[in-house]
N, C-alpha and C positions, 0 to 999 in steps of 0.2 A: 403591366409591362410585358405580359405574355404575348399580347397582340403586337407590341411595338418592335420586338426583336425576333429575327428568324431563329427557330429552334436549333439550327445547325451552328450558329455563331457562339462565341464564348459567353456573351451576356445572356443569350437565349438559353444556353446550357445551365448557367448559374441560376436563372429564374426557374427553370424546370426542377433543378436540385432543391431550391428553397421550397417550392410548392409541394414537392413530394415529401418533404419533412416538416410541413407546416405545423402539425400538432406538437412535435418536439420543440420547434422554435418558439411557438406560442407559450409553451410551458416555461421555457427559459425566460421569456419576457414577463410572465406573470409571477414568477417566484424567484426572487433575487438570490436565494440560497442554492439554486441549481447552477452548477458551473457551465460556462459556454463550451468548454472543451474537456477532454479527458486526460490532460497532461499529468495530473496527480496520479491517476491510475497507471498511466504509462511509466512514470518514474518508479512506482511501487513494484512493477513487475520486471523492471530492468535487471535487477540482480539475478533473477531466475533465467532471463534470456542469456545473460553473460555466462552463467554457470551451467547451462543446459548440457553442454558437451561433457562436462564432468559427471553429470547425472547418468550418462549412458553407461558409466562404469560402476554404478551402484551394484553391489553384489547380490542384493536382495530387495524385495519389496519393502521389507521392514527398514532397511537402510535408507531407501529413498524417502519413506515416510518420516523417518527421523530427521533427514536433511530438510524436508519441507517444513516440519515443525520448528526446527531451528531458525529457518528463514522467517517464518511467521512471527516468532517471538522477537527476533531482532528488529523486524520492520515495525512491530508494535512498540518497541522501545523507542525507535526513531520518531514514530507518530506521537509518542507521549513526551517528547522533548529530552529524552535521555541520551547520554553519550553511550553508543552501543558497546564500545570496547570496555569502558569502565563498568557499565552495567553488567556485562557478561562475567567479568572478573568477580564482581561483588556477588552475583548469583552463584557462581561456582564455589566461592568461599563459604557462602551461607549454607548451601546444600551439603558441602563436604563436612561442615561442623555440626549442622543441626539435622541433617537427614531429609528424606522425602516425605515428611509428614504433611498432611493437608494444610495445617496452619502455616507452615513454612512456605509451601507453594503459593498460598494466598498472599503471603507477605512479599514474595519476590516477583509477583506478576507485574508487568510493566506499567499497569495503571494503578497499582497499590498506593495507598496513602502513606505506607511505611517505608518507602524508598528514601534513602539519605539525600539531602538537598545537593550535596556535592556531585551527584551523579547526573544532574540535569545540565543540559547545554543551554536551554532557555527555561526560564522560570514559568511555572504554571500560572 
């Protein structure tokens, strides 16, 4: 097709684009687990994009790191099928009653087998 269409036209530009990314496109064709787009990644970073103006007012690096850690935990909860609001309430209750022991932190991790079934939006 490269010879059939002038490089200045729309189809010619599309052919040039595909040829310049041939290795990536072939990988997608050969492995069905590779997504054709990055929509999932885009959706995952959207909360950060929406909140970034608020991050400008973080008083310290430690505060910004705590905010990023919180976002990470909540996104992991979503990825594991949990209702983020109910999950966060449960984690806060659990940590306030049992403390920050390693065993408790393992139990409340978003991927833990010990999370109550009623916190899930979709079943595992």
